[in-house]
N, C-alpha and C positions, 0 to 999 in steps of 0.2 A: 361240603355243607357247613355252614357256620351257624352256631347257636348263640343265643343271648338269653341269659336268665336275669330277671330283675325281681327283686323282692319289694313288694309294696306293703305299706302298713306303717303305722306310727306307734311309737311307744308313748304311753301316757307319762308325762313328766310331772313329778310332784311340785307343789307350789313352792317348796323350800329349796328348789334347785339352785345350787350355788354355781357361779361361774368363776373362771380365773380372773375376771374383771380386768383383762388386758395385762395381767402380770406376765412377765417373761416365763416361757416354758423351760428355758435353759438355766434352771436353778435347782438347788437341792430342795425337795419338797419341805414345806414348813413343819410338817409333823414327822419327818423322817428321823429315825434313830439308827445309828450304827451300832450293831450288836457286838459285844466284846469278842465273841468267838467266830464272828462271820468272816469268811475268806475275802470279802470285798468291802470296801469302804467308799462312801459317797464323797466326791470332791469336784471342784471346778478345774478343768484343764483346758487351756486355750479358749476360754469363754463358754465352754460346754459343761453341763452337768453330766458326770460320768460315774460309773462304778469302776474302781481300780482293784485288781486282784493283789491283795497284800499277803497272800499265803505262799507256800512253796509248792502248791499243787496246781494242776491245770484243770479247767472245767470247760464244758461246751454248752452248758445250759444254766441259766440263772432265772430266778423268779422273785418278783417283788410282791408283797402282800401286806396284810393287816395283822398286827400283833397287839397283845395286851400283856400286862404283868400279872402273873398268877403265882403268889407265894414265892417271890424272888426269882422266878423263871419266866421264860417266854412261852406264851400260848398263842398259836397261830389261829386267827379267827376268819381268815379269808385270803384268797389269792387274787391279785389284780392282773398282772401281766407277767409273761415269761419271755425270754429271748434265748434262742438257740443259734449256734454257729455250726454249719454243716461240714465245712472243710477246714478243720483246724480246731483251736481251742483258745480260751482266754488263759494264757500262760501267766506265771508270776509277773506282776507289773503290767499285765494287759488291761485294756479298757473295754468296758461295755458301754457303748454309746446308744442313745435313743430311749432307753428304758425309763430313766428318771423324767424326761419330758412327757412321756406317756402317762406316768403317774400324776404329774402336774396337770394334765389335760383330761383327767378322768371324767369330768362332767360332760365333755364333748363326746367321749366314747359311750357313756351311758345314754346320752340323748340320741345318738345316731346309730346305736347297735342294730335297731330294726332295719335300717336302710343298708347297713354294712354287711351284717351276717344273717339277717332275716329272722332274728329272734330278739326278744326284749327282756330276757331274764338271765342272760349269761354274765354280763359285766355289771358289777355292783360296786358302789362306793364302800369305803371302810365304815364299820359301825362307829357311832358316836363314842368318843372316849378311847379309841384305839389309835395306834401310830402306824406309819408305813415303815417297812424295813425289808431287807433281803431275807427271804424265808427259805430259799433252797438254792443249792448249787450242785451240779452233777457232771460227771464225765463218763459218758457211754457205759453205763452199768458197772464201771470199775470202782468208783467212789462217789459218795453222796454226802453232802453236808445239809443238815436241816436245822432251822432255828428252834424247833420245838424242844422245850425243856432246857435250852441253854440259859446261862445266867442273864438276868435283866441288868441293863446298865445302871451303875450307881451314880 
């Protein structure tokens, strides 16, 4: 027996909905900041916006989110997307592909989340005045890096 589940419903879109306006998704987000202590840095490799592991550690999960400066340190104010690798890890020099284009396409995900996941309240844009950044990196409960309270870029 084969089953099919379809979620119907639409999320109300605010009047101030911003779109990418045809801007390429394979770019570093305009409001992205590379945090000084982050194990990954955003760069363009072979025409793609990627995160590159600049640390000596390996990670199998990374998350991008929203950050603000709070007394010279990072305060995380939201999570946008995370990406996990199930068989292996992002080793030193390794690339995380696809995450930055998702951040660039946040308006599409916000507008379509009701159709994709059946809920309209899970994916949210970053608050006004915040930046996007790497907020977390983890390796199977062995080690974790968090942006919380790390130094704000000068």
